[in-house]
C-alpha positions in Angstrom: -119.6 -182.4 6.4 -119.5 -179.4 4.2 -116.8 -181.1 2.1 -118.9 -184.2 1.8 -122.0 -182.1 0.9 -120.0 -180.3 -1.8 -118.7 -183.6 -3.2 -122.2 -185.0 -3.2 -123.6 -181.9 -4.9 -120.8 -181.9 -7.5 -121.5 -185.6 -8.2 -125.1 -184.9 -8.8 -124.4 -182.1 -11.2 -121.9 -184.2 -13.1 -124.4 -187.0 -13.3 -127.1 -184.7 -14.4 -124.9 -183.3 -17.2 -123.9 -186.8 -18.3 -127.6 -187.9 -18.4 -128.5 -184.7 -20.3 -125.7 -185.4 -22.8 -126.8 -189.0 -23.1 -130.4 -188.1 -23.7 -129.3 -185.6 -26.3 -127.1 -188.1 -28.0 -130.1 -190.5 -28.2 -132.3 -187.9 -29.7 -132.4 -188.0 -33.5 -130.7 -185.3 -35.6 -133.6 -183.8 -37.4 -133.4 -182.4 -40.9 -136.6 -180.6 -42.0 -138.0 -179.6 -45.4 -141.1 -179.2 -47.5 -141.4 -181.3 -50.7 -143.8 -181.5 -53.5 -145.6 -184.8 -53.0 -148.8 -183.7 -54.7 -149.4 -181.1 -57.4 -147.7 -180.6 -60.8 -144.1 -181.3 -59.5 -145.0 -184.3 -57.4 -143.2 -186.8 -59.6 -140.0 -184.8 -59.2 -140.5 -184.3 -55.5 -141.1 -188.0 -54.8 -138.0 -188.9 -56.7 -136.0 -186.4 -54.7 -137.5 -187.7 -51.4 -136.4 -191.3 -52.2 -132.9 -190.1 -52.8 -132.8 -188.3 -49.5 -134.2 -191.3 -47.7 -131.5 -193.5 -49.2 -128.9 -191.1 -48.0 -130.4 -191.1 -44.5 -130.4 -194.9 -44.5 -126.8 -195.0 -45.7 -125.7 -192.6 -43.0 -127.6 -194.3 -40.2 -126.1 -197.7 -41.2 -122.7 -196.1 -40.5 -123.8 -194.8 -37.0 -125.5 -191.6 -37.9 -124.1 -188.1 -37.5 -122.5 -186.8 -34.3 -123.5 -190.1 -32.7 -127.2 -189.5 -33.4 -129.6 -191.2 -35.8 -130.6 -189.0 -38.7 -134.4 -188.4 -39.1 -136.0 -186.6 -42.0 -139.0 -184.5 -41.1 -141.0 -183.3 -44.1 -144.4 -182.1 -45.2 -146.1 -181.9 -48.6 -145.9 -178.4 -50.0 -148.5 -179.4 -52.7 -146.3 -177.6 -55.3 -147.9 -174.5 -53.8 -145.6 -171.6 -52.8 -148.1 -170.2 -50.4 -147.8 -173.3 -48.1 -144.0 -173.0 -47.8 -143.6 -170.3 -45.1 -145.9 -172.1 -42.6 -144.2 -175.4 -43.2 -140.7 -174.0 -42.4 -142.0 -172.2 -39.3 -143.6 -175.4 -38.1 -140.4 -177.4 -38.7 -138.5 -174.9 -36.5 -141.1 -174.1 -33.8 -143.0 -177.4 -33.4 -140.7 -180.1 -34.7 -137.5 -178.4 -33.5 -135.4 -179.6 -36.4 -131.7 -179.1 -36.3 -131.2 -178.3 -40.0 -133.2 -177.2 -42.9 -133.0 -178.0 -46.6 -135.3 -177.0 -49.4 -137.9 -178.8 -51.5 -137.5 -179.0 -55.3 -137.6 -176.0 -57.5 -137.4 -172.3 -57.7 -141.1 -171.7 -56.9 -140.9 -173.3 -53.5 -137.4 -172.4 -52.5 -137.9 -168.6 -52.8 -140.8 -168.4 -50.3 -138.8 -170.4 -47.7 -136.0 -167.8 -47.8 -137.4 -165.1 -45.5 -138.0 -167.7 -42.8 -134.6 -169.2 -43.2 -132.9 -165.8 -43.1 -134.9 -164.7 -40.1 -133.7 -167.7 -38.2 -130.1 -167.5 -39.5 -130.1 -171.0 -40.7 -127.6 -172.5 -43.2 -129.8 -173.6 -46.1 -129.0 -176.2 -48.8 -131.4 -175.7 -51.8 -132.4 -178.3 -54.5 -132.5 -176.9 -58.0 -133.6 -173.3 -57.6 -132.6 -171.0 -60.4 -130.9 -167.7 -59.3 -133.0 -167.6 -56.1 -130.3 -165.9 -54.1 -130.0 -162.9 -56.5 -133.0 -161.5 -54.7 -131.9 -162.2 -51.2 -128.0 -162.1 -51.1 -128.1 -164.5 -48.1 -124.6 -165.7 -47.1 -125.8 -169.0 -45.7 -127.6 -170.2 -48.9 -126.1 -173.0 -51.0 -127.6 -174.6 -54.1 -126.8 -178.0 -55.6 -127.8 -177.4 -59.2 -124.7 -176.9 -61.4 -125.7 -173.7 -63.1 -122.6 -171.8 -62.1 -122.0 -168.5 -60.2 -124.3 -166.5 -62.5 -127.2 -169.0 -62.7 -129.6 -167.3 -65.1 -126.7 -166.8 -67.5 -125.1 -170.2 -66.9 -128.5 -171.9 -67.3 -128.9 -170.5 -70.8 -125.3 -170.5 -71.9 -125.3 -173.9 -73.5 -128.3 -173.2 -75.8 -127.0 -169.9 -77.0 -123.3 -170.9 -77.4 -124.5 -173.9 -79.4 -126.8 -171.6 -81.5 -123.9 -169.2 -82.3 -121.8 -172.1 -83.5 -124.2 -172.5 -86.5 -123.0 -171.4 -89.9 -124.4 -169.0 -90.9 -125.0 -167.5 -87.5 -128.6 -167.0 -86.4 -130.0 -163.5 -86.5 -133.4 -163.7 -84.7 -134.8 -165.3 -81.6 -138.3 -165.9 -80.0 -138.5 -166.0 -76.2 -141.4 -167.7 -74.6 -142.3 -169.1 -71.2 -144.8 -169.5 -68.5 -145.7 -166.6 -66.2 -144.0 -168.2 -63.1 -140.8 -167.8 -61.0 -138.5 -170.3 -62.8 -139.4 -169.3 -66.4 -139.1 -165.6 -65.5 -135.6 -166.1 -64.3 -134.6 -168.4 -67.2 -136.0 -165.8 -69.7 -134.0 -163.1 -67.8 -130.9 -165.1 -68.5 -131.9 -165.6 -72.2 -132.3 -161.9 -72.6 -128.7 -161.4 -71.2 -127.5 -163.9 -73.8 -129.4 -162.0 -76.5 -127.6 -158.9 -75.6 -124.2 -160.7 -75.5 -124.7 -162.3 -78.9 -126.4 -159.4 -80.8 -129.5 -161.4 -81.7 -132.7 -159.6 -82.6 -135.8 -160.5 -80.5 -138.8 -160.9 -82.7 -141.1 -162.4 -80.0 -141.0 -162.1 -76.2 -144.1 -163.1 -74.3 -145.3 -165.3 -71.4 -148.5 -167.3 -71.1 -150.6 -168.2 -68.0 -149.4 -171.3 -66.1 -152.9 -172.9 -66.5 -152.7 -172.7 -70.3 -154.0 -175.9 -72.0 -154.1 -174.9 -75.7 -150.6 -174.0 -76.9 -151.2 -174.1 -80.7 -152.1 -170.4 -80.9 -148.8 -169.6 -79.1 -146.7 -171.6 -81.5 -148.6 -170.1 -84.5 -147.8 -166.6 -83.2 -144.2 -167.5 -82.8 -144.0 -169.0 -86.3 -145.5 -165.9 -87.8 -142.4 -164.0 -86.7 -140.1 -166.5 -88.5 -137.4 -166.8 -85.8 -134.1 -168.6 -86.3 -134.2 -169.7 -82.7 -137.0 -170.5 -80.2 -136.1 -170.4 -76.6 -138.7 -171.9 -74.3 -138.8 -171.8 -70.5 -141.5 -174.1 -69.1 -142.6 -176.5 -66.4 -143.6 -180.2 -67.3 -147.2 -179.7 -68.2 -146.6 -176.8 -70.6 -143.3 -178.4 -71.8 -145.4 -181.3 -73.0 -148.1 -179.0 -74.4 -145.6 -176.8 -76.3 -143.7 -179.8 -77.8 -147.0 -181.3 -79.0 -148.1 -178.0 -80.5 -144.7 -177.5 -82.2 -145.2 -180.8 -83.9 -148.8 -180.3 -84.8 -148.3 -176.8 -86.2 -145.1 -177.7 -87.9 -142.8 -175.2 -86.2 -139.8 -174.2 -88.3 -136.7 -172.9 -86.6 -133.0 -173.6 -86.7 -133.1 -174.5 -83.0 -136.0 -175.1 -80.6 -135.8 -175.8 -76.9 -133.5 -174.4 -74.2 -135.3 -174.4 -70.8 -137.9 -177.1 -70.8 -138.4 -178.8 -67.4 -139.8 -182.3 -67.8 -137.9 -184.1 -70.6 -135.2 -184.9 -68.1 -137.7 -187.3 -66.4 -138.8 -190.8 -67.5 -142.5 -189.8 -67.5 -142.1 -187.1 -70.2 -139.4 -189.0 -72.1 -141.7 -191.9 -72.6 -144.9 -189.8 -73.0 -143.4 -187.6 -75.7 -141.1 -190.2 -77.3 -140.1 -189.3 -80.9 -141.8 -185.8 -80.5 -138.6 -184.9 -78.7 -136.3 -185.5 -81.7 -134.5 -182.4 -82.8 -135.1 -180.4 -79.6 -132.0 -178.9 -77.9 -132.5 -178.8 -74.1 -130.7 -179.2 -70.8 -129.9 -182.5 -68.9 -128.0 -183.2 -65.8 -126.8 -186.6 -66.9 -126.9 -188.9 -69.9 -125.6 -192.5 -70.3 -123.5 -191.2 -73.2 -121.2 -189.5 -70.6 -121.3 -192.1 -67.9 -117.5 -192.2 -67.8 -117.5 -188.7 -66.5 -119.5 -189.8 -63.4 -117.6 -192.8 -62.1 -119.4 -192.9 -58.7 -122.9 -192.5 -59.9 -123.7 -196.1 -61.0 -123.8 -197.4 -57.4 -126.4 -194.8 -56.5 -128.5 -195.2 -59.6 -128.6 -199.0 -59.1 -130.0 -198.5 -55.5 -132.3 -195.7 -56.5 -133.8 -197.4 -59.6 -134.6 -200.6 -57.7 -136.7 -198.6 -55.2 -138.1 -196.1 -57.7 -139.7 -198.9 -59.7 -141.4 -200.3 -56.6 -142.7 -196.9 -55.5 -143.8 -195.8 -58.9 -141.6 -192.8 -59.4 -139.1 -191.7 -62.1 -137.4 -195.1 -62.9 -134.4 -193.5 -64.6 -133.2 -191.0 -61.9 -130.8 -189.2 -64.2 -131.8 -185.7 -63.4 -132.8 -184.8 -59.9 -132.2 -187.8 -57.7 -128.3 -187.8 -57.8 -128.3 -184.2 -56.9 -130.7 -184.6 -54.1 -128.4 -187.2 -52.6 -125.3 -185.0 -53.3 -127.0 -182.1 -51.5 -127.2 -184.3 -48.4 -123.6 -185.5 -48.9 -122.5 -181.8 -48.7 -124.4 -181.3 -45.5 -123.0 -184.5 -44.1 -119.4 -183.6 -44.8 -119.8 -180.1 -43.4 -121.3 -181.5 -40.1 -118.5 -184.0 -39.7 -115.8 -181.5 -40.5 -117.1 -178.8 -38.1 -118.1 -181.4 -35.4 -121.5 -179.8 -34.7 -124.6 -178.0 -35.9 -123.5 -174.4 -35.5 -125.1 -172.7 -38.5 -122.4 -170.1 -38.9 -119.6 -172.7 -38.8 -121.5 -174.9 -41.3 -121.9 -172.0 -43.7 -118.3 -170.9 -43.4 -117.1 -174.5 -44.1 -119.4 -174.8 -47.1 -118.1 -171.6 -48.5 -114.5 -172.6 -48.0 -114.0 -176.3 -49.0 -114.6 -178.6 -51.9 -117.0 -181.6 -51.5 -116.7 -185.1 -53.0 -120.2 -186.3 -54.1 -121.8 -188.8 -56.4 -122.1 -186.1 -59.0 -118.5 -185.2 -58.8 -116.6 -182.5 -57.0 -118.7 -179.5 -55.8 -117.3 -176.1 -54.8 -119.5 -173.1 -54.0 -119.1 -169.5 -55.2 -119.6 -166.5 -52.9 -123.3 -166.4 -53.6 -123.8 -170.1 -52.8 -124.0 -171.3 -56.4 -121.6 -173.8 -58.1 -118.3 -172.0 -58.7 -118.2 -173.6 -62.3 -121.3 -174.4 -64.4 -121.8 -177.9 -65.5 -125.3 -178.4 -66.8 -125.3 -180.3 -70.0 -126.9 -179.1 -73.2 -128.1 -182.0 -75.4 -130.0 -182.6 -78.6 -132.5 -185.5 -78.7 -132.4 -187.8 -81.7 -133.1 -191.4 -82.8 -136.0 -191.8 -80.5 -138.6 -194.3 -81.7 -141.7 -195.3 -79.8 -142.3 -194.7 -76.2 -140.3 -197.5 -74.6 -138.3 -196.6 -71.4 -135.5 -199.0 -72.1 -134.1 -196.9 -75.0 -133.2 -194.2 -72.6 -131.1 -196.4 -70.3 -128.3 -196.8 -72.8 -126.3 -194.3 -74.9 -127.5 -193.1 -78.3 -130.6 -191.0 -77.8 -128.8 -187.7 -77.1 -125.8 -185.8 -78.4 -124.1 -183.8 -75.7 -123.3 -180.4 -77.1 -122.1 -178.4 -74.1 -119.8 -178.0 -72.1 -117.0 -178.7 -74.5 -115.3 -181.2 -72.2 -118.5 -183.3 -72.1 -119.5 -182.9 -75.8 -120.1 -186.1 -77.8 -121.0 -184.3 -81.1 -122.3 -181.2 -82.7 -125.8 -179.8 -83.2 -127.9 -180.7 -86.3 -130.1 -177.9 -87.7 -132.7 -176.9 -88.7 -135.1 -178.4 -86.0 -137.8 -179.4 -88.5 -135.3 -181.5 -90.5 -134.1 -183.5 -87.5 -137.3 -184.7 -86.0 -136.4 -188.4 -86.4 
């Protein structure tokens, strides 16, 4: 009788464990994040979200991850850093997500870090500049190709291009918004100034809510700089470009760290006002041959983006948002689970194949080798979107193995 009872009890335990495992397998694998769906960076956030949704659909069509359907759980951070900590606490405590990734941009990644670190989560971040320099968190990974020293890598292309001019430039003006990303970009620019021996003749920030940029451009022009390095978010990027054209800014090179011209909205809004500017891009049709796997993603993304009224080009952020999720996917499959330490160890150790090419992380979670493109805009006429979908509107200047030509200076003579 005792033997029968033990057998029966053992059977019940086994059945209970099997049912628990079955229920767990049926539960979705939840990935949580905040994303800017309203506010100044909403256009970028919505484009990134579409990419992540496409990834989830692709993964679920193949059976999900670990036998579980992937579910994205997200909230609008309103492009407001103060909303971020509560969002990430809610994702962990209420929604019980299995994994965390970031929203778009330095300003909303940084405030998530204390929560992520307190919970010992592996954390994939989407285009934050040098965020981990303040935290030194060993489970942080960032998909933007700025290199192991992001602030320096971010500005390297602009200053290397500038120093290729003959005669070499002597002076530089540094200007940007008083916000997280511009501050870090300007920090990198100052490091480049020290490296190159340039003389700084202007180094100031402006409030993020500035609407009249003409006085700023006039003040810069009064210092007669050879170079003007600008670090800005989309609204002030547009304002500064318009002011530079209205005032008639004269410099051998102008640009560097403008967020916004990478997206269709500002490309079409500013049109020929972009001619002559040297800035960063993540992709251009002129180097499509360097990204052989990207076309299939762009075709799928662009079809949906047009219907949903977001960035119809998808050259900048969307491929990297998808690639961020590919890295996470490959790490989960390789480790066979959701152990945060094992995921982080794997991501530190191995190389990943993604739609944006091979990705390997340095010790600090940044790309081991920088690959952000530096380009010069030219030949832009009118405000039509179609002209951006084919080669011919940018010259890729940096890195050397992606270059399609050399810079044309001065800026004011190449605004056509």
